[in-house]
N, CA, C and O atoms as a Maestro MAE file, in Angstrom:
{
 s_m_m2io_version
 :::
 2.0.0
}

f_m_ct {
 s_m_title
 :::
 protein
 m_atom[348] {
  # First column is atom index #
  i_m_mmod_type
  r_m_x_coord
  r_m_y_coord
  r_m_z_coord
  i_m_residue_number
  s_m_chain_name
  s_m_pdb_residue_name
  s_m_pdb_atom_name
  i_m_atomic_number
  :::
  1 25 -76.540 119.226 29.826 1 A "MET " " N  " 7
  2 3 -76.561 118.004 30.634 1 A "MET " " CA " 6
  3 2 -77.819 117.894 31.500 1 A "MET " " C  " 6
  4 15 -78.168 116.797 31.938 1 A "MET " " O  " 8
  5 25 -78.500 119.007 31.749 2 A "HIS " " N  " 7
  6 3 -79.632 118.951 32.670 2 A "HIS " " CA " 6
  7 2 -80.828 118.232 32.060 2 A "HIS " " C  " 6
  8 15 -81.748 117.839 32.777 2 A "HIS " " O  " 8
  9 25 -80.820 118.059 30.742 3 A "ARG " " N  " 7
  10 3 -81.958 117.407 30.096 3 A "ARG " " CA " 6
  11 2 -81.914 115.898 30.301 3 A "ARG " " C  " 6
  12 15 -80.832 115.317 30.380 3 A "ARG " " O  " 8
  13 25 -83.063 115.265 30.387 4 A "PHE " " N  " 7
  14 3 -83.180 113.812 30.502 4 A "PHE " " CA " 6
  15 2 -82.457 113.300 31.742 4 A "PHE " " C  " 6
  16 15 -81.759 112.288 31.683 4 A "PHE " " O  " 8
  17 25 -82.618 113.983 32.836 5 A "GLY " " N  " 7
  18 3 -82.058 113.504 34.092 5 A "GLY " " CA " 6
  19 2 -80.562 113.288 34.041 5 A "GLY " " C  " 6
  20 15 -80.069 112.255 34.493 5 A "GLY " " O  " 8
  21 25 -79.821 114.259 33.490 6 A "GLY " " N  " 7
  22 3 -78.376 114.165 33.473 6 A "GLY " " CA " 6
  23 2 -77.848 113.166 32.463 6 A "GLY " " C  " 6
  24 15 -76.700 112.731 32.552 6 A "GLY " " O  " 8
  25 25 -78.679 112.803 31.508 7 A "PHE " " N  " 7
  26 3 -78.250 111.867 30.474 7 A "PHE " " CA " 6
  27 2 -77.433 112.633 29.445 7 A "PHE " " C  " 6
  28 15 -77.977 113.493 28.753 7 A "PHE " " O  " 8
  29 25 -76.131 112.343 29.324 8 A "PRO " " N  " 7
  30 3 -75.264 113.220 28.530 8 A "PRO " " CA " 6
  31 2 -75.510 113.148 27.024 8 A "PRO " " C  " 6
  32 15 -75.324 114.130 26.306 8 A "PRO " " O  " 8
  33 25 -75.935 111.960 26.554 9 A "TYR " " N  " 7
  34 3 -76.066 111.805 25.109 9 A "TYR " " CA " 6
  35 2 -77.526 111.988 24.703 9 A "TYR " " C  " 6
  36 15 -78.405 111.295 25.214 9 A "TYR " " O  " 8
  37 25 -77.781 112.903 23.803 10 A "VAL " " N  " 7
  38 3 -79.138 113.110 23.309 10 A "VAL " " CA " 6
  39 2 -79.180 112.712 21.840 10 A "VAL " " C  " 6
  40 15 -78.442 113.278 21.032 10 A "VAL " " O  " 8
  41 25 -80.020 111.757 21.477 11 A "PRO " " N  " 7
  42 3 -80.112 111.359 20.073 11 A "PRO " " CA " 6
  43 2 -80.504 112.539 19.193 11 A "PRO " " C  " 6
  44 15 -81.269 113.410 19.608 11 A "PRO " " O  " 8
  45 25 -79.979 112.557 17.988 12 A "ALA " " N  " 7
  46 3 -80.159 113.709 17.099 12 A "ALA " " CA " 6
  47 2 -81.629 114.005 16.834 12 A "ALA " " C  " 6
  48 15 -82.036 115.167 16.835 12 A "ALA " " O  " 8
  49 25 -82.432 112.961 16.608 13 A "GLU " " N  " 7
  50 3 -83.845 113.222 16.273 13 A "GLU " " CA " 6
  51 2 -84.594 113.818 17.472 13 A "GLU " " C  " 6
  52 15 -85.509 114.626 17.313 13 A "GLU " " O  " 8
  53 25 -84.181 113.399 18.671 14 A "LEU " " N  " 7
  54 3 -84.788 113.972 19.872 14 A "LEU " " CA " 6
  55 2 -84.387 115.427 20.032 14 A "LEU " " C  " 6
  56 15 -85.211 116.281 20.358 14 A "LEU " " O  " 8
  57 25 -83.107 115.696 19.797 15 A "GLU " " N  " 7
  58 3 -82.597 117.054 19.914 15 A "GLU " " CA " 6
  59 2 -83.330 117.971 18.941 15 A "GLU " " C  " 6
  60 15 -83.677 119.105 19.271 15 A "GLU " " O  " 8
  61 25 -83.557 117.454 17.735 16 A "ALA " " N  " 7
  62 3 -84.286 118.232 16.729 16 A "ALA " " CA " 6
  63 2 -85.665 118.599 17.257 16 A "ALA " " C  " 6
  64 15 -86.147 119.709 17.033 16 A "ALA " " O  " 8
  65 25 -86.302 117.656 17.962 17 A "LYS " " N  " 7
  66 3 -87.640 117.923 18.493 17 A "LYS " " CA " 6
  67 2 -87.598 118.941 19.633 17 A "LYS " " C  " 6
  68 15 -88.497 119.770 19.777 17 A "LYS " " O  " 8
  69 25 -86.530 118.861 20.443 18 A "ILE " " N  " 7
  70 3 -86.417 119.782 21.579 18 A "ILE " " CA " 6
  71 2 -86.251 121.212 21.089 18 A "ILE " " C  " 6
  72 15 -86.905 122.135 21.574 18 A "ILE " " O  " 8
  73 25 -85.359 121.373 20.113 19 A "TYR " " N  " 7
  74 3 -85.019 122.723 19.683 19 A "TYR " " CA " 6
  75 2 -85.882 123.217 18.541 19 A "TYR " " C  " 6
  76 15 -85.596 124.256 17.947 19 A "TYR " " O  " 8
  77 25 -86.947 122.474 18.226 20 A "SER " " N  " 7
  78 3 -87.823 122.937 17.159 20 A "SER " " CA " 6
  79 2 -89.256 122.700 17.589 20 A "SER " " C  " 6
  80 15 -89.518 121.939 18.520 20 A "SER " " O  " 8
  81 25 -90.172 123.349 16.915 21 A "SER " " N  " 7
  82 3 -91.570 123.142 17.249 21 A "SER " " CA " 6
  83 2 -92.356 122.922 15.968 21 A "SER " " C  " 6
  84 15 -91.965 123.392 14.899 21 A "SER " " O  " 8
  85 25 -93.449 122.214 16.081 22 A "TRP " " N  " 7
  86 3 -94.274 121.883 14.926 22 A "TRP " " CA " 6
  87 2 -95.011 123.132 14.460 22 A "TRP " " C  " 6
  88 15 -95.742 123.752 15.232 22 A "TRP " " O  " 8
  89 25 -94.819 123.497 13.201 23 A "ASP " " N  " 7
  90 3 -95.464 124.690 12.662 23 A "ASP " " CA " 6
  91 2 -96.435 124.285 11.568 23 A "ASP " " C  " 6
  92 15 -96.010 123.973 10.456 23 A "ASP " " O  " 8
  93 25 -97.750 124.283 11.861 24 A "PRO " " N  " 7
  94 3 -98.714 123.828 10.853 24 A "PRO " " CA " 6
  95 2 -98.757 124.727 9.625 24 A "PRO " " C  " 6
  96 15 -99.032 124.258 8.520 24 A "PRO " " O  " 8
  97 25 -98.482 126.042 9.815 25 A "GLU " " N  " 7
  98 3 -98.518 126.939 8.651 25 A "GLU " " CA " 6
  99 2 -97.432 126.557 7.656 25 A "GLU " " C  " 6
  100 15 -97.676 126.444 6.455 25 A "GLU " " O  " 8
  101 25 -96.211 126.359 8.189 26 A "ARG " " N  " 7
  102 3 -95.090 126.088 7.291 26 A "ARG " " CA " 6
  103 2 -94.871 124.598 7.083 26 A "ARG " " C  " 6
  104 15 -93.860 124.180 6.519 26 A "ARG " " O  " 8
  105 25 -95.852 123.781 7.553 27 A "ARG " " N  " 7
  106 3 -95.821 122.338 7.332 27 A "ARG " " CA " 6
  107 2 -94.523 121.684 7.788 27 A "ARG " " C  " 6
  108 15 -93.676 121.316 6.974 27 A "ARG " " O  " 8
  109 25 -94.386 121.549 9.093 28 A "GLY " " N  " 7
  110 3 -93.239 120.782 9.545 28 A "GLY " " CA " 6
  111 2 -92.568 121.373 10.766 28 A "GLY " " C  " 6
  112 15 -93.053 122.331 11.369 28 A "GLY " " O  " 8
  113 25 -91.442 120.779 11.113 29 A "TRP " " N  " 7
  114 3 -90.714 121.225 12.289 29 A "TRP " " CA " 6
  115 2 -89.880 122.435 11.931 29 A "TRP " " C  " 6
  116 15 -89.074 122.396 11.002 29 A "TRP " " O  " 8
  117 25 -90.080 123.519 12.682 30 A "GLN " " N  " 7
  118 3 -89.277 124.722 12.465 30 A "GLN " " CA " 6
  119 2 -88.423 124.948 13.705 30 A "GLN " " C  " 6
  120 15 -88.883 124.718 14.823 30 A "GLN " " O  " 8
  121 25 -87.184 125.395 13.517 31 A "PRO " " N  " 7
  122 3 -86.332 125.622 14.690 31 A "PRO " " CA " 6
  123 2 -86.917 126.702 15.599 31 A "PRO " " C  " 6
  124 15 -87.433 127.719 15.136 31 A "PRO " " O  " 8
  125 25 -86.821 126.452 16.902 32 A "LYS " " N  " 7
  126 3 -87.316 127.428 17.875 32 A "LYS " " CA " 6
  127 2 -86.359 128.605 17.955 32 A "LYS " " C  " 6
  128 15 -85.179 128.480 17.626 32 A "LYS " " O  " 8
  129 25 -86.867 129.745 18.393 33 A "ASP " " N  " 7
  130 3 -85.965 130.861 18.676 33 A "ASP " " CA " 6
  131 2 -85.106 130.481 19.866 33 A "ASP " " C  " 6
  132 15 -85.590 129.896 20.835 33 A "ASP " " O  " 8
  133 25 -83.839 130.815 19.787 34 A "LYS " " N  " 7
  134 3 -82.938 130.437 20.873 34 A "LYS " " CA " 6
  135 2 -83.170 131.289 22.122 34 A "LYS " " C  " 6
  136 15 -82.806 130.881 23.225 34 A "LYS " " O  " 8
  137 25 -83.767 132.456 21.958 35 A "ASN " " N  " 7
  138 3 -83.856 133.363 23.103 35 A "ASN " " CA " 6
  139 2 -85.143 133.201 23.906 35 A "ASN " " C  " 6
  140 15 -85.442 134.029 24.767 35 A "ASN " " O  " 8
  141 25 -85.913 132.138 23.632 36 A "THR " " N  " 7
  142 3 -87.172 132.000 24.370 36 A "THR " " CA " 6
  143 2 -86.907 131.852 25.861 36 A "THR " " C  " 6
  144 15 -87.661 132.371 26.685 36 A "THR " " O  " 8
  145 25 -85.820 131.133 26.215 37 A "ARG " " N  " 7
  146 3 -85.557 130.915 27.629 37 A "ARG " " CA " 6
  147 2 -85.174 132.208 28.331 37 A "ARG " " C  " 6
  148 15 -85.639 132.480 29.438 37 A "ARG " " O  " 8
  149 25 -84.327 133.005 27.688 38 A "THR " " N  " 7
  150 3 -83.912 134.260 28.320 38 A "THR " " CA " 6
  151 2 -85.100 135.205 28.431 38 A "THR " " C  " 6
  152 15 -85.251 135.917 29.424 38 A "THR " " O  " 8
  153 25 -85.944 135.205 27.397 39 A "GLU " " N  " 7
  154 3 -87.149 136.039 27.469 39 A "GLU " " CA " 6
  155 2 -87.999 135.628 28.654 39 A "GLU " " C  " 6
  156 15 -88.470 136.471 29.417 39 A "GLU " " O  " 8
  157 25 -88.193 134.326 28.802 40 A "ARG " " N  " 7
  158 3 -88.996 133.790 29.898 40 A "ARG " " CA " 6
  159 2 -88.406 134.241 31.228 40 A "ARG " " C  " 6
  160 15 -89.126 134.640 32.142 40 A "ARG " " O  " 8
  161 25 -87.059 134.167 31.317 41 A "ARG " " N  " 7
  162 3 -86.400 134.547 32.565 41 A "ARG " " CA " 6
  163 2 -86.631 136.012 32.872 41 A "ARG " " C  " 6
  164 15 -86.904 136.384 34.013 41 A "ARG " " O  " 8
  165 25 -86.520 136.849 31.835 42 A "ALA " " N  " 7
  166 3 -86.740 138.285 32.020 42 A "ALA " " CA " 6
  167 2 -88.171 138.532 32.484 42 A "ALA " " C  " 6
  168 15 -88.427 139.362 33.356 42 A "ALA " " O  " 8
  169 25 -89.106 137.782 31.871 43 A "GLU " " N  " 7
  170 3 -90.514 137.910 32.236 43 A "GLU " " CA " 6
  171 2 -90.701 137.586 33.718 43 A "GLU " " C  " 6
  172 15 -91.348 138.330 34.455 43 A "GLU " " O  " 8
  173 25 -90.120 136.459 34.138 44 A "LYS " " N  " 7
  174 3 -90.245 136.051 35.529 44 A "LYS " " CA " 6
  175 2 -89.676 137.125 36.449 44 A "LYS " " C  " 6
  176 15 -90.248 137.448 37.490 44 A "LYS " " O  " 8
  177 25 -88.524 137.672 36.031 45 A "ARG " " N  " 7
  178 3 -87.845 138.676 36.846 45 A "ARG " " CA " 6
  179 2 -88.730 139.899 37.023 45 A "ARG " " C  " 6
  180 15 -88.874 140.412 38.133 45 A "ARG " " O  " 8
  181 25 -89.327 140.369 35.921 46 A "SER " " N  " 7
  182 3 -90.162 141.567 36.012 46 A "SER " " CA " 6
  183 2 -91.371 141.297 36.907 46 A "SER " " C  " 6
  184 15 -91.788 142.161 37.679 46 A "SER " " O  " 8
  185 25 -91.939 140.067 36.795 47 A "THR " " N  " 7
  186 3 -93.072 139.730 37.653 47 A "THR " " CA " 6
  187 2 -92.649 139.777 39.112 47 A "THR " " C  " 6
  188 15 -93.363 140.302 39.966 47 A "THR " " O  " 8
  189 25 -91.457 139.211 39.386 48 A "ARG " " N  " 7
  190 3 -90.948 139.208 40.756 48 A "ARG " " CA " 6
  191 2 -90.819 140.619 41.287 48 A "ARG " " C  " 6
  192 15 -91.253 140.922 42.398 48 A "ARG " " O  " 8
  193 25 -90.209 141.489 40.472 49 A "ILE " " N  " 7
  194 3 -90.001 142.874 40.893 49 A "ILE " " CA " 6
  195 2 -91.341 143.554 41.136 49 A "ILE " " C  " 6
  196 15 -91.524 144.268 42.122 49 A "ILE " " O  " 8
  197 25 -92.281 143.316 40.211 50 A "ARG " " N  " 7
  198 3 -93.597 143.936 40.346 50 A "ARG " " CA " 6
  199 2 -94.283 143.506 41.632 50 A "ARG " " C  " 6
  200 15 -94.865 144.331 42.337 50 A "ARG " " O  " 8
  201 25 -94.214 142.190 41.945 51 A "SER " " N  " 7
  202 3 -94.891 141.718 43.153 51 A "SER " " CA " 6
  203 2 -94.229 142.306 44.396 51 A "SER " " C  " 6
  204 15 -94.901 142.619 45.379 51 A "SER " " O  " 8
  205 25 -92.888 142.455 44.342 52 A "ARG " " N  " 7
  206 3 -92.191 143.050 45.487 52 A "ARG " " CA " 6
  207 2 -92.663 144.484 45.694 52 A "ARG " " C  " 6
  208 15 -92.918 144.913 46.820 52 A "ARG " " O  " 8
  209 25 -92.777 145.219 44.584 53 A "LEU " " N  " 7
  210 3 -93.246 146.604 44.675 53 A "LEU " " CA " 6
  211 2 -94.662 146.643 45.239 53 A "LEU " " C  " 6
  212 15 -94.985 147.481 46.081 53 A "LEU " " O  " 8
  213 25 -95.500 145.723 44.762 54 A "ARG " " N  " 7
  214 3 -96.884 145.696 45.231 54 A "ARG " " CA " 6
  215 2 -96.921 145.476 46.737 54 A "ARG " " C  " 6
  216 15 -97.672 146.132 47.458 54 A "ARG " " O  " 8
  217 25 -96.086 144.531 47.202 55 A "LYS " " N  " 7
  218 3 -96.031 144.263 48.637 55 A "LYS " " CA " 6
  219 2 -95.676 145.521 49.405 55 A "LYS " " C  " 6
  220 15 -96.305 145.856 50.409 55 A "LYS " " O  " 8
  221 25 -94.641 146.221 48.909 56 A "ARG " " N  " 7
  222 3 -94.206 147.421 49.607 56 A "ARG " " CA " 6
  223 2 -95.310 148.472 49.583 56 A "ARG " " C  " 6
  224 15 -95.522 149.187 50.563 56 A "ARG " " O  " 8
  225 25 -96.017 148.559 48.445 57 A "ARG " " N  " 7
  226 3 -97.070 149.573 48.327 57 A "ARG " " CA " 6
  227 2 -98.215 149.277 49.280 57 A "ARG " " C  " 6
  228 15 -98.791 150.192 49.869 57 A "ARG " " O  " 8
  229 25 -98.550 147.989 49.434 58 A "ASN " " N  " 7
  230 3 -99.722 147.641 50.230 58 A "ASN " " CA " 6
  231 2 -99.401 147.417 51.700 58 A "ASN " " C  " 6
  232 15 -100.278 147.037 52.475 58 A "ASN " " O  " 8
  233 25 -98.152 147.650 52.090 59 A "ALA " " N  " 7
  234 3 -97.793 147.459 53.488 59 A "ALA " " CA " 6
  235 2 -98.361 148.602 54.319 59 A "ALA " " C  " 6
  236 15 -98.756 149.635 53.780 59 A "ALA " " O  " 8
  237 25 -98.400 148.409 55.646 60 A "GLY " " N  " 7
  238 3 -98.813 149.500 56.521 60 A "GLY " " CA " 6
  239 2 -99.916 149.094 57.475 60 A "GLY " " C  " 6
  240 15 -100.475 148.001 57.383 60 A "GLY " " O  " 8
  241 25 -100.221 150.006 58.402 61 A "SER " " N  " 7
  242 3 -101.256 149.727 59.395 61 A "SER " " CA " 6
  243 2 -102.628 149.787 58.741 61 A "SER " " C  " 6
  244 15 -102.764 150.238 57.603 61 A "SER " " O  " 8
  245 25 -103.636 149.333 59.460 62 A "ALA " " N  " 7
  246 3 -105.001 149.314 58.927 62 A "ALA " " CA " 6
  247 2 -105.455 150.729 58.584 62 A "ALA " " C  " 6
  248 15 -106.115 150.956 57.570 62 A "ALA " " O  " 8
  249 25 -105.086 151.686 59.459 63 A "ALA " " N  " 7
  250 3 -105.498 153.074 59.221 63 A "ALA " " CA " 6
  251 2 -104.884 153.593 57.925 63 A "ALA " " C  " 6
  252 15 -105.546 154.248 57.120 63 A "ALA " " O  " 8
  253 25 -103.595 153.282 57.744 64 A "GLU " " N  " 7
  254 3 -102.927 153.709 56.506 64 A "GLU " " CA " 6
  255 2 -103.625 153.107 55.295 64 A "GLU " " C  " 6
  256 15 -103.845 153.775 54.284 64 A "GLU " " O  " 8
  257 25 -103.970 151.820 55.425 65 A "LYS " " N  " 7
  258 3 -104.631 151.140 54.307 65 A "LYS " " CA " 6
  259 2 -105.955 151.816 53.986 65 A "LYS " " C  " 6
  260 15 -106.300 152.017 52.821 65 A "LYS " " O  " 8
  261 25 -106.702 152.168 55.052 66 A "ARG " " N  " 7
  262 3 -107.986 152.860 54.839 66 A "ARG " " CA " 6
  263 2 -107.775 154.164 54.094 66 A "ARG " " C  " 6
  264 15 -108.467 154.460 53.120 66 A "ARG " " O  " 8
  265 25 -106.793 154.951 54.575 67 A "ARG " " N  " 7
  266 3 -106.499 156.229 53.913 67 A "ARG " " CA " 6
  267 2 -106.151 156.019 52.453 67 A "ARG " " C  " 6
  268 15 -106.604 156.746 51.569 67 A "ARG " " O  " 8
  269 25 -105.322 154.991 52.224 68 A "ARG " " N  " 7
  270 3 -104.887 154.724 50.853 68 A "ARG " " CA " 6
  271 2 -106.077 154.353 49.977 68 A "ARG " " C  " 6
  272 15 -106.186 154.801 48.835 68 A "ARG " " O  " 8
  273 25 -106.979 153.516 50.533 69 A "ARG " " N  " 7
  274 3 -108.170 153.122 49.768 69 A "ARG " " CA " 6
  275 2 -109.001 154.328 49.402 69 A "ARG " " C  " 6
  276 15 -109.475 154.463 48.274 69 A "ARG " " O  " 8
  277 25 -109.171 155.216 50.392 70 A "LYS " " N  " 7
  278 3 -109.964 156.424 50.169 70 A "LYS " " CA " 6
  279 2 -109.345 157.265 49.066 70 A "LYS " " C  " 6
  280 15 -110.034 157.732 48.160 70 A "LYS " " O  " 8
  281 25 -108.023 157.451 49.158 71 A "ARG " " N  " 7
  282 3 -107.328 158.251 48.155 71 A "ARG " " CA " 6
  283 2 -107.456 157.618 46.772 71 A "ARG " " C  " 6
  284 15 -107.694 158.308 45.781 71 A "ARG " " O  " 8
  285 25 -107.294 156.292 46.720 72 A "ASP " " N  " 7
  286 3 -107.391 155.597 45.434 72 A "ASP " " CA " 6
  287 2 -108.783 155.765 44.838 72 A "ASP " " C  " 6
  288 15 -108.935 155.975 43.634 72 A "ASP " " O  " 8
  289 25 -109.804 155.669 45.702 73 A "ARG " " N  " 7
  290 3 -111.181 155.845 45.226 73 A "ARG " " CA " 6
  291 2 -111.347 157.222 44.615 73 A "ARG " " C  " 6
  292 15 -111.934 157.377 43.544 73 A "ARG " " O  " 8
  293 25 -110.810 158.240 45.325 74 A "LYS " " N  " 7
  294 3 -110.949 159.619 44.847 74 A "LYS " " CA " 6
  295 2 -110.258 159.797 43.501 74 A "LYS " " C  " 6
  296 15 -110.827 160.381 42.579 74 A "LYS " " O  " 8
  297 25 -109.023 159.290 43.387 75 A "THR " " N  " 7
  298 3 -108.298 159.466 42.124 75 A "THR " " CA " 6
  299 2 -109.001 158.720 40.999 75 A "THR " " C  " 6
  300 15 -109.039 159.194 39.864 75 A "THR " " O  " 8
  301 25 -109.566 157.540 41.317 76 A "ASP " " N  " 7
  302 3 -110.319 156.792 40.303 76 A "ASP " " CA " 6
  303 2 -111.473 157.625 39.791 76 A "ASP " " C  " 6
  304 15 -111.680 157.764 38.585 76 A "ASP " " O  " 8
  305 25 -112.236 158.188 40.752 77 A "ALA " " N  " 7
  306 3 -113.405 158.986 40.378 77 A "ALA " " CA " 6
  307 2 -112.972 160.172 39.529 77 A "ALA " " C  " 6
  308 15 -113.615 160.508 38.535 77 A "ALA " " O  " 8
  309 25 -111.863 160.807 39.937 78 A "ARG " " N  " 7
  310 3 -111.385 161.977 39.212 78 A "ARG " " CA " 6
  311 2 -111.015 161.593 37.780 78 A "ARG " " C  " 6
  312 15 -111.380 162.284 36.829 78 A "ARG " " O  " 8
  313 25 -110.290 160.488 37.636 79 A "SER " " N  " 7
  314 3 -109.873 160.091 36.278 79 A "SER " " CA " 6
  315 2 -111.095 159.719 35.439 79 A "SER " " C  " 6
  316 15 -111.129 159.975 34.235 79 A "SER " " O  " 8
  317 25 -112.110 159.108 36.087 80 A "ARG " " N  " 7
  318 3 -113.336 158.778 35.341 80 A "ARG " " CA " 6
  319 2 -114.024 160.039 34.857 80 A "ARG " " C  " 6
  320 15 -114.478 160.113 33.716 80 A "ARG " " O  " 8
  321 25 -114.101 161.052 35.753 81 A "ARG " " N  " 7
  322 3 -114.726 162.324 35.366 81 A "ARG " " CA " 6
  323 2 -113.981 162.956 34.200 81 A "ARG " " C  " 6
  324 15 -114.590 163.426 33.239 81 A "ARG " " O  " 8
  325 25 -112.634 162.961 34.299 82 A "ASN " " N  " 7
  326 3 -111.833 163.539 33.224 82 A "ASN " " CA " 6
  327 2 -112.071 162.809 31.913 82 A "ASN " " C  " 6
  328 15 -112.187 163.432 30.858 82 A "ASN " " O  " 8
  329 25 -112.142 161.478 31.984 83 A "ASP " " N  " 7
  330 3 -112.402 160.693 30.774 83 A "ASP " " CA " 6
  331 2 -113.735 161.094 30.166 83 A "ASP " " C  " 6
  332 15 -113.852 161.283 28.955 83 A "ASP " " O  " 8
  333 25 -114.748 161.222 31.037 84 A "ALA " " N  " 7
  334 3 -116.088 161.561 30.554 84 A "ALA " " CA " 6
  335 2 -116.086 162.936 29.886 84 A "ALA " " C  " 6
  336 15 -116.766 163.151 28.882 84 A "ALA " " O  " 8
  337 25 -115.308 163.867 30.459 85 A "GLN " " N  " 7
  338 3 -115.238 165.216 29.886 85 A "GLN " " CA " 6
  339 2 -114.674 165.192 28.476 85 A "GLN " " C  " 6
  340 15 -115.120 165.929 27.597 85 A "GLN " " O  " 8
  341 25 -113.681 164.327 28.277 86 A "HIS " " N  " 7
  342 3 -112.979 164.361 26.993 86 A "HIS " " CA " 6
  343 2 -113.548 163.382 25.982 86 A "HIS " " C  " 6
  344 15 -112.961 163.188 24.917 86 A "HIS " " O  " 8
  345 25 -114.688 162.758 26.293 87 A "ARG " " N  " 7
  346 3 -115.304 161.844 25.327 87 A "ARG " " CA " 6
  347 2 -115.914 162.626 24.186 87 A "ARG " " C  " 6
  348 15 -116.482 162.036 23.267 87 A "ARG " " O  " 8
  :::
 }
 m_bond[347] {
  # First column is bond index #
  i_m_from
  i_m_to
  i_m_order
  :::
  1 1 2 1
  2 2 3 1
  3 3 4 2
  4 3 5 1
  5 5 6 1
  6 6 7 1
  7 7 8 2
  8 7 9 1
  9 9 10 1
  10 10 11 1
  11 11 12 2
  12 11 13 1
  13 13 14 1
  14 14 15 1
  15 15 16 2
  16 15 17 1
  17 17 18 1
  18 18 19 1
  19 19 20 2
  20 19 21 1
  21 21 22 1
  22 22 23 1
  23 23 24 2
  24 23 25 1
  25 25 26 1
  26 26 27 1
  27 27 28 2
  28 27 29 1
  29 29 30 1
  30 30 31 1
  31 31 32 2
  32 31 33 1
  33 33 34 1
  34 34 35 1
  35 35 36 2
  36 35 37 1
  37 37 38 1
  38 38 39 1
  39 39 40 2
  40 39 41 1
  41 41 42 1
  42 42 43 1
  43 43 44 2
  44 43 45 1
  45 45 46 1
  46 46 47 1
  47 47 48 2
  48 47 49 1
  49 49 50 1
  50 50 51 1
  51 51 52 2
  52 51 53 1
  53 53 54 1
  54 54 55 1
  55 55 56 2
  56 55 57 1
  57 57 58 1
  58 58 59 1
  59 59 60 2
  60 59 61 1
  61 61 62 1
  62 62 63 1
  63 63 64 2
  64 63 65 1
  65 65 66 1
  66 66 67 1
  67 67 68 2
  68 67 69 1
  69 69 70 1
  70 70 71 1
  71 71 72 2
  72 71 73 1
  73 73 74 1
  74 74 75 1
  75 75 76 2
  76 75 77 1
  77 77 78 1
  78 78 79 1
  79 79 80 2
  80 79 81 1
  81 81 82 1
  82 82 83 1
  83 83 84 2
  84 83 85 1
  85 85 86 1
  86 86 87 1
  87 87 88 2
  88 87 89 1
  89 89 90 1
  90 90 91 1
  91 91 92 2
  92 91 93 1
  93 93 94 1
  94 94 95 1
  95 95 96 2
  96 95 97 1
  97 97 98 1
  98 98 99 1
  99 99 100 2
  100 99 101 1
  101 101 102 1
  102 102 103 1
  103 103 104 2
  104 103 105 1
  105 105 106 1
  106 106 107 1
  107 107 108 2
  108 107 109 1
  109 109 110 1
  110 110 111 1
  111 111 112 2
  112 111 113 1
  113 113 114 1
  114 114 115 1
  115 115 116 2
  116 115 117 1
  117 117 118 1
  118 118 119 1
  119 119 120 2
  120 119 121 1
  121 121 122 1
  122 122 123 1
  123 123 124 2
  124 123 125 1
  125 125 126 1
  126 126 127 1
  127 127 128 2
  128 127 129 1
  129 129 130 1
  130 130 131 1
  131 131 132 2
  132 131 133 1
  133 133 134 1
  134 134 135 1
  135 135 136 2
  136 135 137 1
  137 137 138 1
  138 138 139 1
  139 139 140 2
  140 139 141 1
  141 141 142 1
  142 142 143 1
  143 143 144 2
  144 143 145 1
  145 145 146 1
  146 146 147 1
  147 147 148 2
  148 147 149 1
  149 149 150 1
  150 150 151 1
  151 151 152 2
  152 151 153 1
  153 153 154 1
  154 154 155 1
  155 155 156 2
  156 155 157 1
  157 157 158 1
  158 158 159 1
  159 159 160 2
  160 159 161 1
  161 161 162 1
  162 162 163 1
  163 163 164 2
  164 163 165 1
  165 165 166 1
  166 166 167 1
  167 167 168 2
  168 167 169 1
  169 169 170 1
  170 170 171 1
  171 171 172 2
  172 171 173 1
  173 173 174 1
  174 174 175 1
  175 175 176 2
  176 175 177 1
  177 177 178 1
  178 178 179 1
  179 179 180 2
  180 179 181 1
  181 181 182 1
  182 182 183 1
  183 183 184 2
  184 183 185 1
  185 185 186 1
  186 186 187 1
  187 187 188 2
  188 187 189 1
  189 189 190 1
  190 190 191 1
  191 191 192 2
  192 191 193 1
  193 193 194 1
  194 194 195 1
  195 195 196 2
  196 195 197 1
  197 197 198 1
  198 198 199 1
  199 199 200 2
  200 199 201 1
  201 201 202 1
  202 202 203 1
  203 203 204 2
  204 203 205 1
  205 205 206 1
  206 206 207 1
  207 207 208 2
  208 207 209 1
  209 209 210 1
  210 210 211 1
  211 211 212 2
  212 211 213 1
  213 213 214 1
  214 214 215 1
  215 215 216 2
  216 215 217 1
  217 217 218 1
  218 218 219 1
  219 219 220 2
  220 219 221 1
  221 221 222 1
  222 222 223 1
  223 223 224 2
  224 223 225 1
  225 225 226 1
  226 226 227 1
  227 227 228 2
  228 227 229 1
  229 229 230 1
  230 230 231 1
  231 231 232 2
  232 231 233 1
  233 233 234 1
  234 234 235 1
  235 235 236 2
  236 235 237 1
  237 237 238 1
  238 238 239 1
  239 239 240 2
  240 239 241 1
  241 241 242 1
  242 242 243 1
  243 243 244 2
  244 243 245 1
  245 245 246 1
  246 246 247 1
  247 247 248 2
  248 247 249 1
  249 249 250 1
  250 250 251 1
  251 251 252 2
  252 251 253 1
  253 253 254 1
  254 254 255 1
  255 255 256 2
  256 255 257 1
  257 257 258 1
  258 258 259 1
  259 259 260 2
  260 259 261 1
  261 261 262 1
  262 262 263 1
  263 263 264 2
  264 263 265 1
  265 265 266 1
  266 266 267 1
  267 267 268 2
  268 267 269 1
  269 269 270 1
  270 270 271 1
  271 271 272 2
  272 271 273 1
  273 273 274 1
  274 274 275 1
  275 275 276 2
  276 275 277 1
  277 277 278 1
  278 278 279 1
  279 279 280 2
  280 279 281 1
  281 281 282 1
  282 282 283 1
  283 283 284 2
  284 283 285 1
  285 285 286 1
  286 286 287 1
  287 287 288 2
  288 287 289 1
  289 289 290 1
  290 290 291 1
  291 291 292 2
  292 291 293 1
  293 293 294 1
  294 294 295 1
  295 295 296 2
  296 295 297 1
  297 297 298 1
  298 298 299 1
  299 299 300 2
  300 299 301 1
  301 301 302 1
  302 302 303 1
  303 303 304 2
  304 303 305 1
  305 305 306 1
  306 306 307 1
  307 307 308 2
  308 307 309 1
  309 309 310 1
  310 310 311 1
  311 311 312 2
  312 311 313 1
  313 313 314 1
  314 314 315 1
  315 315 316 2
  316 315 317 1
  317 317 318 1
  318 318 319 1
  319 319 320 2
  320 319 321 1
  321 321 322 1
  322 322 323 1
  323 323 324 2
  324 323 325 1
  325 325 326 1
  326 326 327 1
  327 327 328 2
  328 327 329 1
  329 329 330 1
  330 330 331 1
  331 331 332 2
  332 331 333 1
  333 333 334 1
  334 334 335 1
  335 335 336 2
  336 335 337 1
  337 337 338 1
  338 338 339 1
  339 339 340 2
  340 339 341 1
  341 341 342 1
  342 342 343 1
  343 343 344 2
  344 343 345 1
  345 345 346 1
  346 346 347 1
  347 347 348 2
  :::
 }
}
């Protein structure tokens, strides 16, 4: 019912267009996967969780942030050195 501003009746040809997409390889309208919406939702959810984690990670006083930056720089340099060793 949420489609077309609460318009309950959807004409068949329109519905076909909604639930299918134009596929140039297979020449014509092919039915869409039904799980695209749930996949999208899962994607959004993971992004949300990731951003929340990022916020928590980057929280803290200026001094803490400085320390964290320094540590991150050191670990970056270390991983770069290790990479160079194993090339």
